[in-house]
C-alpha positions as CSV (number, residue, x, y, z in Angstrom):
1,M,-0.1,0.0,0.1
2,R,1.4,3.5,-0.8
3,P,1.1,6.3,1.8
4,P,-1.1,9.1,0.6
5,L,2.2,11.2,1.0
6,F,3.8,9.3,-1.6
7,A,0.8,8.8,-3.8
8,F,0.4,13.3,-3.6
9,L,4.3,13.3,-4.5
10,T,3.8,11.1,-7.6
11,L,1.3,14.0,-8.9
12,T,4.3,16.5,-8.9
13,V,6.4,14.8,-11.5
14,G,7.0,16.8,-14.7
15,T,9.0,19.6,-15.9
16,V,11.4,21.2,-12.9
17,F,11.4,25.1,-12.6
18,A,14.0,27.3,-10.6
19,G,12.8,28.4,-7.3
20,E,9.3,27.9,-5.3
21,P,6.5,27.4,-7.5
22,A,4.0,30.6,-7.6
23,T,0.3,28.9,-7.1
24,D,-2.7,29.0,-4.8
25,F,-1.4,26.1,-3.3
26,S,1.6,27.7,-1.1
27,S,-1.0,27.0,2.0
28,L,0.3,23.5,2.0
29,W,3.4,24.3,3.3
30,R,2.1,27.3,5.1
31,V,2.6,26.9,9.1
32,P,-0.8,27.2,10.6
33,D,-1.7,29.1,13.7
34,L,-3.0,26.9,16.4
35,S,-3.1,28.5,19.3
36,P,-3.6,28.3,22.0
37,Q,-3.7,24.5,21.8
38,L,-0.2,24.4,20.5
39,T,2.7,27.1,20.5
40,G,4.2,28.0,17.3
41,D,7.5,26.3,18.0
42,E,5.4,22.9,18.3
43,V,3.5,23.4,15.0
44,S,6.8,24.3,13.3
45,K,8.5,21.3,14.3
46,V,6.1,19.1,13.8
47,F,4.9,20.4,10.3
48,A,8.3,20.9,9.1
49,P,9.1,17.5,7.2
50,W,5.6,17.8,5.4
51,A,6.5,21.3,4.5
52,E,9.8,20.7,3.0
53,R,8.9,17.7,1.0
54,V,6.0,19.5,-0.7
55,K,8.2,22.2,-1.5
56,K,10.6,19.7,-3.2
57,G,8.2,18.3,-5.0
58,A,5.6,21.5,-6.1
59,I,8.5,22.6,-8.3
60,G,7.6,20.3,-10.6
61,W,3.8,20.5,-10.6
62,T,2.4,20.8,-14.1
63,P,-1.4,22.1,-15.3
64,D,-2.3,18.7,-15.0
65,S,-1.5,17.9,-11.2
66,E,-2.5,21.4,-10.4
67,A,-5.9,20.7,-11.7
68,I,-6.2,17.2,-9.9
69,I,-5.3,19.2,-6.7
70,S,-7.6,21.7,-7.1
71,G,-10.7,19.5,-8.0
72,A,-9.7,17.8,-4.2
73,R,-9.8,21.3,-2.6
74,T,-13.2,22.2,-4.9
75,E,-15.0,19.3,-3.8
76,L,-14.1,19.3,0.0
77,G,-13.4,23.0,0.7
78,P,-16.9,24.1,0.6
79,K,-17.9,21.3,3.1
80,L,-15.7,23.0,5.6
81,P,-17.6,26.0,6.8
82,T,-16.8,28.8,9.4
83,V,-17.6,27.0,12.8
84,T,-19.1,27.8,16.1
85,G,-16.8,25.1,17.8
86,L,-14.8,22.0,17.0
87,T,-14.3,18.9,18.7
88,L,-11.1,16.5,18.1
89,Y,-11.6,12.7,18.6
90,S,-9.0,10.2,19.3
91,L,-11.1,7.1,18.5
92,Y,-10.4,3.1,18.5
93,P,-10.8,1.8,14.8
94,V,-13.2,-1.1,15.8
95,E,-16.7,-0.4,15.9
96,A,-18.0,-0.8,19.3
97,Q,-19.9,-3.9,19.2
98,N,-17.1,-5.3,17.2
99,G,-14.8,-4.1,19.5
100,Q,-16.6,-5.5,22.7
101,Q,-16.2,-9.1,21.3
102,T,-12.5,-8.8,19.8
103,D,-10.8,-6.7,22.9
104,S,-12.5,-6.7,26.2
105,K,-9.9,-4.3,27.3
106,Q,-11.9,-1.5,25.5
107,A,-14.8,-1.8,27.1
108,K,-16.3,-2.8,30.5
109,D,-18.8,-5.7,30.6
110,S,-21.5,-3.3,32.4
111,E,-21.3,-0.4,30.3
112,M,-21.0,0.7,26.8
113,P,-18.0,3.4,25.9
114,A,-19.1,6.6,24.7
115,T,-19.0,6.5,20.7
116,F,-18.5,8.8,17.6
117,H,-20.2,7.1,14.9
118,D,-20.0,3.7,16.4
119,Y,-16.4,3.8,17.2
120,P,-15.0,3.9,20.9
121,I,-13.7,7.4,21.9
122,L,-10.7,7.3,23.5
123,G,-10.1,10.8,24.2
124,Q,-11.2,14.4,22.9
125,V,-10.4,17.8,22.8
126,K,-13.3,20.4,22.9
127,I,-12.6,23.7,21.4
128,A,-15.9,25.8,22.1
129,D,-14.3,29.2,21.4
130,A,-15.2,29.7,17.7
131,A,-11.9,31.8,16.5
132,Q,-9.8,29.1,17.8
133,A,-12.0,26.6,16.3
134,N,-11.9,28.0,13.0
135,R,-8.0,28.9,13.3
136,W,-8.2,24.5,13.2
137,V,-10.5,24.3,10.2
138,D,-8.6,26.7,8.3
139,F,-5.7,24.3,8.7
140,L,-7.6,21.6,7.4
141,R,-8.8,23.3,4.4
142,D,-5.3,24.3,3.4
143,Q,-4.2,20.6,3.8
144,I,-6.7,19.2,1.3
145,I,-5.1,17.0,-1.3
146,P,-6.2,14.4,-3.7
147,G,-6.1,10.9,-2.2
148,G,-4.3,7.4,-3.6
149,F,-7.1,4.9,-5.1
150,F,-6.2,1.8,-3.2
151,A,-8.2,-0.9,-1.2
152,C,-7.5,-0.2,2.5
153,D,-9.6,-1.4,5.5
154,F,-11.0,1.7,6.8
155,K,-9.8,2.3,10.5
156,P,-10.7,5.9,11.9
157,R,-8.5,6.7,14.5
158,H,-9.4,10.4,14.4
159,G,-12.8,12.3,14.3
160,F,-13.7,15.9,14.0
161,R,-17.2,17.4,14.7
162,L,-17.6,20.8,13.1
163,S,-20.2,22.6,15.1
164,T,-22.2,25.3,12.9
165,T,-25.3,27.4,12.9
166,K,-27.1,24.7,10.7
167,G,-26.1,21.7,12.7
168,D,-23.0,19.5,13.1
169,I,-20.7,18.3,10.4
170,D,-18.6,14.6,11.2
171,I,-15.7,13.4,9.8
172,L,-14.0,10.0,10.2
173,M,-10.3,10.1,9.1
174,C,-8.7,6.4,8.6
175,Y,-5.3,6.5,10.0
176,S,-3.8,4.3,7.3
177,C,-4.9,5.8,4.1
178,S,-6.3,9.2,5.3
179,Q,-9.5,8.1,3.6
180,L,-12.3,10.4,5.1
181,A,-16.1,9.8,5.6
182,F,-18.5,12.4,5.8
183,F,-21.6,13.1,7.6
184,G,-23.6,16.1,7.2
185,G,-23.9,16.7,3.7
186,S,-23.9,15.1,0.8
187,N,-21.0,12.4,0.3
188,L,-17.5,13.1,-1.2
189,D,-16.9,12.7,-5.1
190,K,-14.9,9.7,-5.5
191,K,-13.6,11.3,-8.7
192,H,-11.2,14.0,-6.6
193,N,-10.9,11.8,-3.7
194,P,-10.2,14.7,-1.5
195,I,-8.4,13.5,1.8
196,F,-6.4,15.4,4.5
197,S,-2.7,15.6,4.1
198,S,-0.2,13.5,6.7
199,A,0.6,16.4,8.4
200,T,-2.9,16.7,9.8
201,K,-2.7,13.4,11.5
202,E,0.9,14.4,12.9
203,I,-0.5,17.4,14.4
204,L,-3.8,15.7,16.1
205,N,-1.2,12.9,17.3
206,H,1.0,15.7,18.9
207,L,-1.7,17.7,20.6
208,F,-3.0,14.2,21.9
209,D,0.2,13.0,23.3
210,N,0.5,16.9,24.7
211,L,-3.0,16.4,26.8
212,E,-2.1,12.6,27.6
213,I,-5.2,11.6,25.6
214,K,-5.1,8.0,24.7
215,R,-4.6,7.5,21.0
216,D,-4.7,3.6,19.5
217,E,-1.2,3.4,17.8
218,P,-1.1,0.5,15.3
219,S,2.7,-0.1,15.8
220,T,2.0,-1.6,19.3
221,R,-0.5,-3.9,18.5
222,R,-1.7,-6.0,15.5
223,G,-4.5,-4.6,13.3
């Protein structure tokens, strides 16, 4: 399986031009403001590896590759409106009913765990301040890229609830391939297959770790 970052960078193969490209996609490597949840130094340290790889690949973008990226942004971007609040979830990637059957550590026999679209919640960060929440949503919009097309068992370890004046918009993100399950509007167009970049996962993991929020790490268990 090819990771989304590799799949994205394969789009950049083409004629190499000197210097950084003058495109609308410089936001992909713009360091986001995610204060006060994360300091500027923390974000820069986590974000830098992704930004450098995209900058190097982007100098070879062709009109065709830019059109593919633009299509993904056009598809997903409008579905991320201005919000009144945001909740970020750390999830266990097996639906609650199956999780109880396969991993007794995830739920006590006497009670069901809290879930987000049937996936047990390991922890969450609720951002009630609208200005702070919208900085995170701006970051998500900036990190929209086209995903790879390959088979993957959907195992979301990250979730987002965007609170708006018209109701909630919920998103699940697979840890392995970054594929998205979108709730609260029309389905995503599979032609463009928009996803959030790997930088999104790394930033969220850093936030959860800072706050000592438990998260499922596939490297520490099977599955």
